[in-house]
Each structure stands twice: as structure tokens, then as C-alpha cells.
C-alpha positions in Angstrom: 191.6 121.1 -21.2 194.1 124.0 -21.6 191.4 126.3 -22.9 189.0 125.4 -20.1 191.8 126.1 -17.5 192.5 129.4 -19.1 188.9 130.4 -19.0 188.6 129.3 -15.4 191.7 131.4 -14.4 190.3 134.4 -16.3 186.9 134.1 -14.5 188.7 133.8 -11.2 190.6 137.0 -11.9 187.3 138.8 -12.9 185.6 137.5 -9.7 188.5 138.9 -7.6 188.1 142.3 -9.3 184.3 142.2 -8.9 184.4 141.5 -5.2 186.8 144.4 -4.7 184.7 146.7 -6.8 181.6 145.7 -4.9 183.1 146.7 -1.6 184.5 150.0 -2.9 181.2 150.7 -4.8 179.3 150.4 -1.5 181.2 153.4 -0.1 182.4 155.5 -3.0 179.8 157.2 -5.1 177.4 154.3 -5.0 174.1 155.0 -6.6 170.7 154.4 -5.0 169.6 153.9 -1.4 172.6 152.7 0.6 170.7 150.4 2.9 168.8 148.8 0.0 172.1 148.5 -2.0 173.7 146.7 0.9 171.2 143.8 0.8 170.6 143.9 -3.0 174.3 143.1 -3.5 173.6 139.6 -2.0 170.6 139.0 -4.3 167.8 140.3 -2.0 165.1 142.4 -3.5 164.4 145.7 -2.0 163.1 149.2 -2.9 160.1 150.1 -5.0 158.4 148.2 -7.8 159.2 150.0 -11.0 158.5 149.4 -14.7 162.1 149.4 -15.8 164.1 146.8 -17.7 167.8 146.5 -17.0 168.8 147.9 -13.6 171.6 149.2 -11.5 174.7 149.4 -13.6 177.1 148.4 -10.8 175.0 145.4 -9.9 174.8 144.3 -13.6 178.5 144.5 -14.0 179.2 142.6 -10.8 176.7 139.8 -11.5 178.0 139.2 -15.0 181.1 137.1 -14.0 179.0 135.0 -11.6 176.6 134.3 -14.5 179.5 133.3 -16.7 180.9 131.1 -13.9 177.6 129.4 -13.5 177.2 128.7 -17.2 180.8 127.3 -17.5 180.3 124.8 -14.6 176.6 124.1 -14.9 175.3 126.4 -12.1 171.7 127.4 -12.0 171.6 130.5 -9.9 168.7 133.1 -9.9 170.2 135.6 -12.4 166.9 137.1 -13.5 165.9 139.4 -10.7 164.9 142.9 -11.6 167.0 145.7 -10.3 165.5 149.0 -9.4 166.4 152.3 -11.1 168.2 154.8 -8.8 167.4 158.5 -8.4 170.7 159.4 -10.0 169.9 157.3 -13.0 166.6 159.2 -13.3 168.3 162.5 -13.0 170.7 161.6 -15.7 167.8 160.5 -18.0 166.1 163.8 -17.4 169.1 166.1 -17.7 171.3 164.7 -20.4 170.4 165.3 -24.0 170.2 162.0 -25.9 169.1 160.8 -29.3 166.4 158.1 -29.0 167.0 155.2 -31.3 163.8 153.4 -32.1 163.4 150.1 -34.0 161.0 147.2 -34.1 162.0 146.2 -30.6 161.3 149.7 -29.1 158.1 149.7 -26.9 155.5 151.9 -28.6 153.5 154.2 -26.5 149.7 154.4 -27.1 148.5 157.6 -28.7 145.5 159.3 -27.4 143.3 162.1 -28.8 142.2 165.3 -27.1 138.8 163.7 -26.3 140.3 160.5 -24.8 138.9 159.1 -21.5 140.8 158.8 -18.2 141.5 155.1 -18.8 142.9 155.8 -22.2 145.3 158.4 -20.8 146.1 155.8 -18.1 147.0 153.2 -20.8 149.1 155.7 -22.6 150.9 156.8 -19.4 151.6 153.2 -18.6 153.0 152.6 -22.1 155.1 155.8 -22.0 156.5 154.8 -18.6 157.5 151.4 -19.9 159.2 153.2 -22.8 161.1 155.4 -20.3 159.5 158.6 -21.8 159.0 159.9 -18.3 158.0 163.5 -18.9 155.3 162.4 -21.4 154.2 159.7 -19.0 153.8 162.3 -16.2 151.7 164.5 -18.6 149.4 161.6 -19.6 149.0 160.2 -16.1 148.3 163.7 -14.7 145.6 164.1 -17.2 144.2 160.7 -16.2 143.9 161.6 -12.5 142.4 165.0 -13.3 139.7 163.3 -15.4 139.1 160.6 -12.8 140.6 161.3 -9.3 139.5 157.8 -8.2 141.8 156.0 -10.7 144.2 154.4 -8.2 146.5 152.9 -10.7 147.1 156.3 -12.4 148.1 157.8 -9.1 150.4 154.9 -8.3 152.1 155.1 -11.7 152.4 158.8 -11.4 154.3 158.2 -8.1 156.6 155.8 -10.0 157.2 158.4 -12.7 158.0 161.2 -10.1 160.3 158.9 -8.3 162.2 158.3 -11.5 162.6 162.0 -11.9 164.0 162.2 -8.3 160.9 164.2 -7.1 160.4 162.2 -3.9 157.9 164.6 -2.3 155.6 164.5 -5.3 156.0 160.7 -5.5 155.0 160.4 -1.9 151.9 162.6 -2.5 150.9 160.5 -5.5 151.3 157.2 -3.6 149.3 158.6 -0.7 146.5 159.5 -3.1 146.7 156.0 -4.6 146.5 154.4 -1.2 143.4 156.5 -0.3 141.7 155.2 -3.5 143.0 151.6 -3.1 143.9 151.1 0.6 144.6 147.3 0.2 147.0 147.4 -2.8 150.2 145.9 -1.5 152.5 147.3 -4.1 151.3 150.8 -3.7 151.7 150.5 0.1 155.2 149.2 -0.5 156.1 152.1 -2.7 154.7 154.6 -0.3 156.5 152.9 2.6 159.8 152.8 0.9 159.5 156.5 -0.1 158.8 157.3 3.5 161.9 155.2 4.5 164.1 157.1 2.0 162.8 160.4 3.5 163.8 159.3 7.0 160.3 158.8 8.2 160.9 155.3 9.6 158.0 154.9 11.9 155.5 155.8 9.2 157.4 153.6 6.8 157.1 150.6 9.1 153.3 151.3 9.5 152.7 151.2 5.7 155.0 148.3 5.1 153.4 146.2 7.8 150.0 146.9 6.1 151.6 145.8 2.8 152.9 142.6 4.4 149.3 141.7 5.5 148.2 142.1 1.9 151.1 140.2 0.5 152.7 138.1 3.3 155.2 136.3 1.0 156.4 139.2 -1.1 160.2 139.3 -0.7 160.6 143.0 -1.7 158.1 144.2 0.9 159.5 142.0 3.7 163.0 143.2 3.0 161.9 146.9 3.0 160.2 146.3 6.3 163.4 144.7 7.6 165.4 147.8 6.6 163.0 150.2 8.2 163.0 148.2 11.4 166.8 148.3 11.4 166.6 152.0 11.3 164.5 152.0 14.4 167.0 149.7 16.1 164.7 146.7 16.1 167.2 144.2 14.7 165.6 141.0 16.0 162.3 142.0 14.4 164.2 143.0 11.2 165.8 139.5 11.1 162.4 137.8 11.2 161.3 139.7 8.1 164.6 139.2 6.3 164.3 135.5 7.1 160.7 135.3 5.9 161.9 136.9 2.6 165.0 134.8 1.9 165.3 132.1 4.5 167.3 132.0 7.8 170.7 132.1 6.2 169.9 135.2 4.1 168.1 136.7 7.1 171.2 136.4 9.3 173.5 137.8 6.6 171.3 140.8 5.9 170.9 141.6 9.6 174.6 141.3 10.1 175.3 143.6 7.2 173.0 146.3 8.7 174.6 145.9 12.1 178.0 146.4 10.6 176.6 149.5 8.9 175.8 150.9 12.3 179.2 149.9 13.7 177.6 147.3 16.1 180.4 144.8 15.5 179.7 142.4 18.4 176.1 142.1 17.3 177.1 141.7 13.7 179.4 138.8 14.7 176.5 137.1 16.5 174.4 137.0 13.3 177.3 136.0 11.1 178.1 133.2 13.5 174.4 132.1 13.2 174.8 132.2 9.4 177.9 130.0 9.7 176.0 127.5 11.8 173.5 127.1 9.0 176.2 126.9 6.3 179.7 126.3 7.7 181.3 127.0 4.3 179.4 130.3 3.6 182.2 132.5 2.3 180.4 135.8 3.0 180.1 134.9 6.7 183.6 133.6 6.9 185.1 136.6 5.2 183.3 139.1 7.4 184.0 137.0 10.6 187.7 136.9 9.8 187.7 140.7 9.6 185.4 141.4 12.5 187.1 139.0 14.9 190.4 140.7 14.2 188.8 144.1 14.9 187.6 143.1 18.3 190.8 141.3 19.3 189.7 137.7 18.8 192.7 136.8 16.8 192.6 133.0 17.2 189.0 132.9 15.8 189.9 135.4 13.1 192.7 133.1 11.9 190.5 130.1 12.1 187.9 131.7 9.9 190.6 132.9 7.5 192.1 129.3 7.3 188.6 127.8 6.6 188.1 130.4 3.9 191.5 129.7 2.3 190.7 125.9 2.4 187.5 126.5 0.5 189.3 128.7 -2.1 192.0 126.0 -2.6 189.3 123.3 -3.0 187.5 125.3 -5.6 190.7 126.0 -7.4 191.5 122.3 -7.5 188.0 121.6 -9.0 188.5 124.3 -11.6 191.9 123.0 -12.6 190.7 119.5 -13.3 
């Protein structure tokens, strides 16, 4: 019993540190797209689809305590979502000299001869990309598209490789060529749309992402990307509809509220957090943000009420842990 209590207290301390780190990481040298990071922190998928194992270092560190907590007390959360590689990660990979350690678990890239076909170069490029040998992947995929300009997958993967190198303009060009070859490929449309979003071309991003949604109407990543782009156009009610389609009404309200906070629209953010609380009266994210926002706008009584409810939940959880 004593050991279990010690572990519980330790995890509680780690959780406290993790929450603090998450909020500071969102504003201090946080890697990746800020809007996407904002909703990814809550478990929503956003960004481009990339062939990378692992993911954002900050997110991995912050989710580790929650995984441990779930294992200790029998939780079964979704801890296996892929996280996207950031541009800074790609730049570090390209610029820092490293020694590659290869063993039986290291993905082996396919070797091709000088007389190989376009599809053989495509297969090699795909394998190299999976192995994170980005420069070699770009070389193989460039050869593939030069041999067969209508090879849509090669253009798409070339866009992924360029994005990993931080070469967003070239990535966009590659995605656009892929879309011309395969105009109904949802993931390529998503990657192009998100690249346009990152470049600040929000209307074009919405256009491409809406097309992607038509091809894949239940894809969480695409729906969230569309929601982010709509927020940038000030269409928050439409954004909510897509966030809700992606993760349900509760997550839809939380994501919309987060984005409204990002634009300093506190009253509107409160409205969405209140909607989230109506769905789940004990949602700690909504309660924590409402306690803060109510205080900012001078609604002190409601702020204290939210803080008291949050404290009650924390005390109840502590009592369960201490048993």
C-alpha cells in the first residue's frame, strides 16, 4: 500500500510539472506550427501525414506521465497517435553531423541500379524516406518523377521530403504536381492544404482541405486542419463544426475555445468553454480555463465557482489515489 501511494504521489508531481511545461512550451520556443500544436496538445490530430515514427519531443515527454498514470490505475486512453515532425526537427536532422547506428531493427532502403525504372526509384525513395535518409530520398524521388512525371505518389512523397527539410515552397510545388496527377487523393490534398495554411494562404488552404474532406469525410486530421484554416479566416462557427466532426462536440468546443483564446477573443472563448462544461461538467480543461478567463473579464463569482469545482475534483482524485 505504501509503495502504491508513493508511486501515486510521484506521478501527481510529474503531472503537475508536465502541465506547467505544456503551457510554457506553447509560448516559449515551441517547435512546429503554433495553431496545430495548440490542438495536438489535447490529443487532436493535425498537420501533414508523414512517414515518421516517434514525433514531437515535447508532446512525447508530456504524454509519458499520463500513460504511466493510465497503466497504474487501469486507464485505456488512446496513447498511440502519430505525431508530426516539425520543420525545426528537419533542419536539425539536415544540419547536424550524426553517426548513423544501424542494426537488425534499422529500416533498410531498397537499392536501385542505374537502369532502374521510375517505380523502382519510387520504391527506393519511399524506403529511404521511412529510414529518415532525406537527401537520398529526394534524389531517388526526383529521379522517379523525371522518368515518369505522371507518378503521383512520387510527387507526393517528394513534397513530404522537402517539408522535412524545411523547404516549404518546394514542398508546395511537389504537392501541386501530385494533385494535378491524382486530383482525388485526399492525403495529398491535405498535405497541400496544410502547406498553404502554414504559408498564410488561408483561403486557398480552405479550398484544398474542403476538397480533401469530400474525399475522406471522416478523416480527423483533415477535418482539424480545415477547422484551423477557418479559424484564421474568422469563421469560428464553421471551424467548430469541423472540429466536432473530427473529435466530437466536447473536443470541438475545446479546440474552438483554444483558438479564440489565441486571438484574444475572451468572451467568445468563454462561450465555447461553457458549452464544453455543459457536455462534461467535470472537464478539468474547461474548468481551469474558465476560472482564469472569468477572472480576466471581471466575473469573479463565476471564476471562484469554477476554481472550487476544479479543487473538488482534484481532492476527490487524491482520495481515490490514497486508498
